[in-house]
N, C-alpha and C positions, 0 to 999 in steps of 0.2 A: 611592480609596486602596488600595494593594496589601495583600493578606492574607498573613500569614506562610505561606510555602509548606510548612513542616513540618506544617501542620494543614489543608491545603486539601482533604483528603478526609475531614476529621473533623467536618464541619458537622452540627449536630443535625438530625434529620429535619424537625422543625417549622419550621426556618429556610427551607424551600423549599415553596411551595404545590404541592399536587398537581394543580391545574388546568393545562390547557395554555395557555401564555401567548399573547396575541394579538400578532401582528406587523403593523406598518403596511404599506400598499401598497408604499412605497419599500423597507422592510426585505425584503419578499418578493421584490422585483425584484433587490436586492443578493444575496440568498441564492440566487436562481435563477442569476444570472451565475456566482457562485463555485462552486456545486454542479455546474452544467453543465460548467464547466472541469475540475473534479475527476473527474466521470464520464467525460469525454472522455479524460483521461489514463489512467484505469483501464481503459477500453475498449481503449486502444492496447496494453496488456500482453498481451491474449489474442486480439484479433480476427484475427490472422494465423495462429494455431496450425493451424487446419483447412485453411487455404489454402496452406500451405507447399509441398506437392508440386506443385500446379498452378502456383504462382508460379515454382518452380524450373525446371519444364519450359518455361515461357514465356520466362524471361530467360536460360536456359542456365546455371543455377547447379547445381553438383554437390550431391549429398546432404550431403556433409561441409561444404559452404559454407552450407547453408540455416540452420544455427544462428546465423549472423551476422545474419539478418533479425531475430532477436530480440535478440541480444547488442548489435548496433549501437545499439539504442534503450536497452537496460538500462544500458549502460556510462555514458553521460553523464547519464541521468536519475537514476541513483543517485549517481554520483560527484560531481556539482556541487551537490547539494542544500544542504549546509551552507554552502558558499561563497555561493551565491545568496541564501540566507536572510539572511546577514549583510549582503550588498550591499544587499538591499532595506531592511534596518533603517537603513543609513547614508544611502542616496541616494534612497529613496522606494519603498515597496512597490507602490503603484499603478503607478508608472512601469515597474518591472521586470515586474510582472504583465502589463501591456499589451504590453511588448516580447516577452515569452515567448509570449504568445498570438498575436501577429503572426508570429513566427518559426515557431511550430507550424503555423499555417495555411499559410504558404508552403512549409514542408517537406512537409506532407501533399500539397499539390498536386504537388510534385516527385516524391514517391514514387508518386503516382497515375499520372503520365505517364512514369515511368522507362523508358528505352530500353535499358538494359543494367544488369548487376549493380552497377557502380560508382555510377551515378546513383541507383539505388534505395537502396543502403546509405548514400549521402550524405544522402538524404532522411530515412531512419530515424535517423541520427545527429543531424541537426538537429532532428528531432522530440524526441529525448531531451534536447537542450540546452534547447529550449523548455519541455518538461515540468519540467525541473529549476528553471526560473524561475517557472513557474506554481504549482507545488504549495506550496512554503513561503510564498511571498508571498500566495497565496490563503488559506491557513490563517491567516496573521497578520492579513490584512484581515478575516477572519471573526471572530477572537477580539477584535480591537480595535473592530469595528463593533457587535457584540452584547455587552452588559454581562454580567458574571459573574452566574450564577443561571439561572432557568428559560429565559430567552430564548436564552442561549448554549447551554444544554443541548439545547434543541430544534433550534437551528441545527446543532450538532455531530451530533445524532442524524440529521437529514436528510442532512447531508454524508456521514457514515459509511455510511449505508444505500446512498446512490447510488454511493459508491466501491466498496463490496462488490459491488453489483449490476453495476457496469461490467465487472468481471472475468468474471462469469457470462454477462452479456448478450453480451460480446465473443465468447465461445466459440460461443454459439448463432448470433448474427448473422453471424459469419465463415463458418460453413458454409452458411447460407441464401443469403447474398449471392454467395458463390463459385459455388454451384450455379445460381442464377438469372441472374447477370450474369457476373462474373469476379472474380479476386482484387483487381483494381484498384479495385473498388467498395468494398472494406474500407478502403482508404486514402482514397478519395473521401468516405466517410462521416465520417471524422475531419476532413477539410477543411471539409465542410458545417457540422459542429458548431462549429469554430473561427470560421468566417466568420459564423455566426449570433450568436455571443456577442460577438465583437470590436466591432461597432458600438454595442452596448448599454453596454459596460463604462465608457468614458470619462466619460459623464455621470452614472453611478450610483455608482461607487466613490470613496470619499474617499481623499485622499493621507494617508499617515502615515509617520513615520520617527522615529528616536530624537532627542530634543531636543539631545543632544550629538553631536559629529561626530568620534569617535575615529578614529585611523588604522586602515586595514585591516591585519589580521594576515597579511601576505603569507607568511612562512615556515609558519605554521600552515595557511594555505589550500593551499599547495603540498603539504604533507605529508598532510593529510586527503584532499584530492582525489586525489592519486596513490595513496594507500593504498586508498581505496574503489574507484577504477578498477581497480587491480591485483586486489583481492579479488573483485570482481564478474566480471572477465574470467576469473580462474582457476576460479571455481565454475561459471560459465556454460559454459565450454569443457569442463570435466570432465564435465558432464552428457552431452556428445556423445562425447568421446574418452577419458574416464576420467582418473584422477589419476596415471597412469604417465607421461604425456607431460612432457618436460623443460620446455616453456614453461609448462605448468600449475603444476608444482612451483615454478619460479622466481618466477612472478608471485604465487603464494600466499604464499611466504616474503617477497617484497618488500612485499606488502600488509600483512602482519602487522608487519614492521619499520617501515614508514612510519607506521602507526597508532600504534606505540609512540613513534616520534619525535614525532608530533603531540602526544601526552600530555606529553612532556618540554617541548616548545616552549610549550604552553599554560600550563604551570606557571610559566614564566619571563616570559611576555608581559605587558606592561602593558595591552594592549587585545586580549585573547584572542578568537579566533573562537568558541570554546565556553567558557562559564564553568564551570570544573571544580567550583567550589563549588556551582553549580546541579546538577551531576551527583551531588554528594554528598548532596543532599537526597533523602530516602527516596522521597518521592512521585514525583519526576522519574525517579530511577533505576529503581525497581521498576515504576512505571507503564510506562516504555518497555520494560522486559523483558517485561511482559505483552503489550504491543503487538507486539514482535518475534516472540514465539512464535505469537500468534494469526494474524498476517499471513503467517508462513512456513509454518505447518502446514495451514491451511485450503485455500489454493490447491494444495498438494500432494495433499490428499484429492481435490479436484476433478479434477486432472490424471490421477491414477492411476485414479480411478473412470471417467473417460472411456475409458481403455484397456480397463478391465474390461468395460464395457457393450458396447463395439463389438467387441473382439477375442475375448472369452470368451462373452458372451451373444449376440453377433451382431446387436445393435440397429443400426438405421440412424442416420445423423446427425440426422434429424428426430426419431426416437424418443428419442435421447439428449438432444436439446434439450428434449423434454417433461419428462424427469427433472429437468433443471436449471431448467426453467421453474417447477416446484413449489418448488424451492429459492429461486428469485427472489421468488416471491409471499410466502413465509413470511419472507424477509429484510425485505421492506417492512413486514410486520406487526411484526416485531421492532424495526425502526427507529422505529416510532410508539409502541411500548410501553416501550422502554428508558428514555427520560427520566422516565417515571412511576415506573419501578422505582428509578432513581437518586434521585429525589425522596423516595422512601419509605425506602430502605435505605442510600443514600450511594454514591458512586462506587467506593470501595474494596471494599465488600462485593459490589457488582455485578460488578466486574472479577474478583474471586476466584471468585465463583459461576459467572460466564459461562465462564471458563477450565475450571472443573471440569465443567460441562455439555458443553462442546465436546469435552473429552477422553473423557468417558464415552460419548458417542454415537459418537465415532470408533471406540472400542473395539467398539461394536456391529457395525461393519463387518467384524469378524473372522468373522462368520457367513456371509459371502459364499461362494457355491459356483458350480458350473457349471450349476446347474439354473435354468430360466427364472423360477421363482417368486421367486428371491432378488432379483429386481429390486425387489420391494416392500421388502426389507430396505434396499436402497440408497436408494430414494426416501425412506423414513421417516427413516433415520439421518442422511443428509446434509442433509436439509431442516431437521430439528430442530437438528442441530449448527450449521447456518448461522445459526439464530436466536440461539444462544448466542454465536456468532462476532460477530454484530452488536453484541450486548451488550458484548462485550470491546472492540471497536473504539471504541465511543462512550465507555465508562467509562475506558478507558486514556487517550484524548485529553483528557478532563476532568481526570483525575488529574495528567497531566503538564503541563498548561497553565494551569488555573485558579489564580488567586492570583498569577500572575507579572506584574510590572509591565509596562505597555505598552512601555516602552523595551527590555524583554528578550523581548518576545513573538516576535520573529524568531528568537532563539536557541532558545527553548522549542519553537516550532513547527517550526523546522529539525530539531531532534532528533526530534520526533514524525513528521514527514514522511520523514526519513531512515530511521527505524524501519520505516515502511510500505514504502518502496521497496526497502530492503535486505532486509526480511523476505520480500517477494514474490519477490525475486531468489534468496534463499538456499535456500528450502525444496525446490523441485523439483530443483535440482542435487544437493543433499545426500541426499534420500530418494527422489525419483522415479527416479533412476538405478538404484536397487535393484530396481525393478519392470521397467524396460526392459531390463536386462541379465541378469535371472534366466532360468535354463533353463526353468523352469515359471512362466508368467506369473501364474497364480492364486496360487502360493506367494509370488511376489514381491509381489503386491498385498497379501496378508495380512501379510507382513513389514513393509511400509511402514505399513499401518494400525496395527499393534501398536506400532511405534516412534513413530509420530506421536502416538498416544494417550498413551503413557508420557511423552513430552516435555511435552505440554500439561498433564497431571495433575501432574507434578513442578513445572512452572512455577507452577501454581495454588497449590501448597503453599508454594513459596518466596516468591511475591508476598504471600501471606497473612501469613507470618512477618515478612517485611521491612517491610510497611506497619504491622503491629501494634506492632512494637517501638518504644517511645517515643511512640506515638500515643495521644491521648485516645480513649476509647471512642466509636464512632459510634452 
């Protein structure tokens, strides 16, 4: 029976046991398949970053065209999320998950063997379409397979940990694979992941869909997909060419207008793609705001810190990888501890505290300077900030999805996964460009860290106020 969403983060602490729930062997296999797919998609967001110069020289892509290696994936992966989440609800989440996984595998093979820029970018775009099908349906399958409570908390904790690790591991693995083999091995790694998971999924994953079969909201789907595609294109392109370009400005305005049209359409639709009453629920709205901030700001810290370590401190790619390796280890620790923290203090308090901790430790990076010993500031601050980042990821997912009826899980998880993908896409174009275009890189790095910290701390306060208003005490 569904729990009132208005109070889904207000469960009393004693309602959840502190012990770690046991999962059956089948549950572990299901969780492995879903988490491996999520990790693979997260890996794809960063695995090419270090390899871009080599890739460009091999395929004959100009420096200005290299940004499309990233944008070609980000556009469809973020733009089609809400649409595919709803399609999975209506026609079968397992079916769409398997279709997306097969498409991702084939696209990764195409990108691996690409013979020119066009074939490579086609592979990247098809990877993005596959990812847009995998992520929301995978999250819906997770939340409908594992019942609300400690089992779901643990499953979401493992999933969140691996998704966060995927971004970090991608940066490290991309450099290592490119140095040892070639840039093609980064795409080959994704193909191997997909081909390992694909044979296991059909026999393990249960099919699920909404019991009713309402019509697909085509006008809403066109508006939100077009709006997200335009917005992501504008922000991704601005990171490379700035906001002064005509096409950037036009697509930015078009994205905002289309999303406004989407809101109007959804208010009038009898079968809306996104339930606006759901968005008016405090837990869904404020939980997703917390997720948007943590997902946009932490990758920005990692991106800018990579520039700092290599360009200012002169660390090699391997040494930089060690810095983020410490971050990865502590993220795993945080992923195992966060469900216990949530069981003790509740998802709402954990989300607010995690955002506050992430912001405070990001502010600690203002102490970075050009001296070699400041690498210890970087290691300590970014690693501890990542622990709080994991806490925010897990607790915001719980806040925004627990208590939602199974027939609406695709809508709720579509919002959650859109928040993740759009957040990852937004942060670096909005703030990272301040570091890459600054006359003094160190000053640019400090500026980004200061703005990043302020945004996260302000979001922590807003989420605390928004979730507290009208909520019973946790």
